[in-house]
Steps between C-alpha positions, in 0.01 A plus 500: 500500500389248762738660751346839446148357516573326831633820653210711377241248620652497847513877519142552384340231717588665827162649581315181414739298716417721796130445443504127433736405776376714788350220709819299516740797499691326224471497125636324197640578157441263210707511184336334202726363229800462729782328315674185618831563677460880489561667834229735629589740785236696694605822673272659760517878473208624712308371803121528488295556815122479438304777668153349471343155532444469125875537445448730203653804668824529687848642523807399303828553683838467327734238636821667625706362209253650252437846649747682274355328193162663564658844555647522147389468139364294342306398815399862564333503156246249636505535878492774758664441834465646846765491769352394834665548841811644334802510729370229734558127532155453341588704189351357183347606173152419380434469129187547288425500129471853366157619393417373154760220505336160461794286390876503462716430196827326420704806597406457866534123489848512351607773742380294798699194395810712429463667841477161673817381323694820568404502868548125545141448614431131540190347348210435735434169325640305205361219287634298210223294335585141410265518199329766288178636648370715780689554823362662812679679780282446808504625857629843399442786741263759359687761303641613168740269319727501195598181320820429311576196289788348307282466189618826346309747286 
């Protein structure tokens, strides 16, 4: 259950990370109740580029390794995507929550972790706490992240 909770927290905090961390262009993810000796992997899925000085609006762009994830279900149940500069060296896809979607569920979280494993996507950051308690991933580029852990469900 803690594994699922960690993944869901990371996926739903994206917009607040963009807002809180605008000034420094970095953000952080804190996991409460992290268990001693459990491994926590953070996977960056989307870049965030703020479009105003408040940092509360901006554009999410899929990292190359994650583009196909956002083009298929279950991601398309939550997100819409737009192909930009298709057929050029600058080709990319931008991603936005669909109208009416305010959070994601375990289906998306589990699919993201399975996609990372299947496509051999390396974790952006990893931590293994030496004691029970909170751990914080700091200095993360603004974006959308998924978290996996060895704790199990």
